[in-house]
C-alpha positions in Angstrom: 7.9 8.1 9.8 6.7 4.5 9.6 4.5 3.3 12.4 4.0 -0.4 12.9 0.3 -1.2 13.4 -0.7 -2.5 16.8 -2.3 -5.8 17.4 -6.0 -5.6 18.4 -6.5 -5.3 22.2 -8.9 -8.2 22.3 -6.4 -10.9 21.6 -8.8 -13.7 22.3 -11.0 -12.7 19.3 -9.6 -14.8 16.4 -11.7 -13.0 13.8 -10.1 -9.7 14.8 -6.6 -11.3 14.7 -7.2 -12.7 11.2 -8.5 -9.4 9.9 -5.5 -7.6 11.3 -3.0 -9.8 9.5 -5.0 -10.0 6.3 -5.3 -6.2 6.1 -4.4 -4.8 2.6 -1.1 -3.0 2.5 0.0 -0.1 0.4 3.5 1.5 0.2 3.5 5.2 -0.1 6.5 7.4 -0.8 7.5 9.9 1.9 6.6 12.9 -0.2 3.0 11.7 -0.2 2.5 11.4 3.5 -0.9 13.2 3.2 -2.2 10.0 1.7 -1.3 7.9 4.8 -4.4 8.7 6.8 -6.6 8.5 3.7 -5.6 4.9 3.1 -5.7 4.0 6.8 -9.3 5.2 7.1 -10.2 2.8 4.3 -8.7 -0.2 5.9 -5.1 -0.2 4.5 -1.9 -0.7 6.4 0.6 1.9 5.1 4.2 0.8 4.5 7.3 2.7 3.6 8.5 2.4 0.0 11.4 0.1 0.9 8.7 -2.5 2.0 6.8 -2.2 -1.3 7.2 -5.9 -2.1 4.9 -6.6 0.8 2.2 -4.3 -0.5 -0.5 -4.5 -3.2 1.1 -1.3 -4.8 3.6 1.4 -4.4 2.2 5.0 -4.7 4.8 7.5 -5.9 4.8 11.1 -7.2 6.2 12.0 -10.5 9.3 13.4 -8.8 9.8 10.2 -6.9 10.0 8.3 -10.2 12.8 10.6 -11.3 14.8 10.9 -8.1 14.6 7.8 -6.0 15.6 5.2 -8.6 12.3 3.3 -8.2 12.3 2.6 -11.9 15.7 1.0 -11.6 14.7 -1.5 -9.0 12.8 -4.6 -10.0 9.5 -4.4 -8.1 7.1 -7.2 -7.6 4.1 -4.8 -7.3 2.5 -2.3 -9.5 3.6 1.4 -9.2 0.8 4.0 -9.1 1.8 7.5 -10.1 -0.1 10.0 -7.9 1.0 13.1 -9.9 -2.0 15.3 -10.7 -4.6 12.9 -9.1 -6.9 13.3 -6.1 -6.6 10.9 -3.2 -9.8 9.2 -4.3 -8.4 8.6 -7.8 -5.2 7.2 -6.4 -7.3 5.0 -4.0 -9.3 3.7 -7.0 -6.2 2.8 -8.9 -4.8 0.9 -5.9 -8.1 -0.9 -5.4 -8.0 -1.9 -9.1 -4.5 -3.3 -9.0 -5.4 -5.1 -5.7 -8.4 -6.8 -7.3 -6.2 -7.8 -10.3 -3.7 -9.3 -7.9 -6.4 -11.2 -6.0 -7.7 -12.6 -9.3 -4.3 -14.0 -10.4 -3.7 -17.7 -10.0 -1.1 -18.4 -7.3 1.6 -20.9 -7.8 2.3 -23.2 -4.9 
């Protein structure tokens, strides 16, 4: 189940508000829900797969690639295959694609 993050309680603190909205986002397939807390503990907001275009990456299992049609949908974000990897390895891949996305020049 997708939980929307709550706004910080100290609404007058602008730095906290900016940090909340600039939080990195990762989309994780339902079958990998064990990764949700792992990413949250490292400062990520976890999104459902249907919101992947708002994330730095979509994390899927090998089965997800075969059964959900992810490969048939044009995604704007990299897909990280979690099959056979530890949560730390998956996190490192997401961090790598996040840094690459930050380094790309943005068209205005």
